[in-house]
C-alpha positions in Angstrom: 46.0 7.2 40.1 47.8 7.8 36.8 47.5 11.5 36.7 47.7 12.5 40.3 51.1 14.1 39.9 50.0 16.0 36.8 46.8 17.2 38.6 48.8 18.4 41.6 51.2 20.2 39.4 48.4 21.9 37.4 46.5 22.9 40.6 49.7 24.4 42.1 50.4 26.3 38.8 46.9 27.7 38.5 46.7 28.6 42.2 49.7 30.9 41.7 48.4 32.4 38.5 45.0 33.1 40.1 46.5 34.8 43.1 48.4 37.1 40.7 45.3 37.8 38.7 43.3 38.9 41.8 43.6 42.7 42.0 40.9 43.4 44.6 39.4 41.4 47.4 35.6 41.4 47.7 34.1 42.1 51.1 31.3 39.4 51.1 29.8 40.7 54.3 29.2 44.1 52.8 28.0 42.6 49.5 25.3 40.6 51.3 23.9 43.9 52.6 23.3 45.2 49.1 19.9 45.1 47.5 19.2 42.2 45.2 19.4 42.8 41.5 16.3 41.9 39.5 16.6 40.0 36.3 15.5 43.1 34.4 18.2 45.1 35.9 20.7 42.3 35.3 19.7 42.4 31.7 20.4 46.1 31.5 16.9 47.4 31.8 17.3 50.1 34.5 13.8 51.6 34.3 
């Protein structure tokens, strides 16, 4: 492909930047145990 080298370079660059931007890892197993958020609560209606 014409842009394979450019794509690989871009992905490598973004991977490094994304790793630097991550400040906290999320524990997905713990998050799955949380109650589901309703659409009303998601919209900011906490009543």
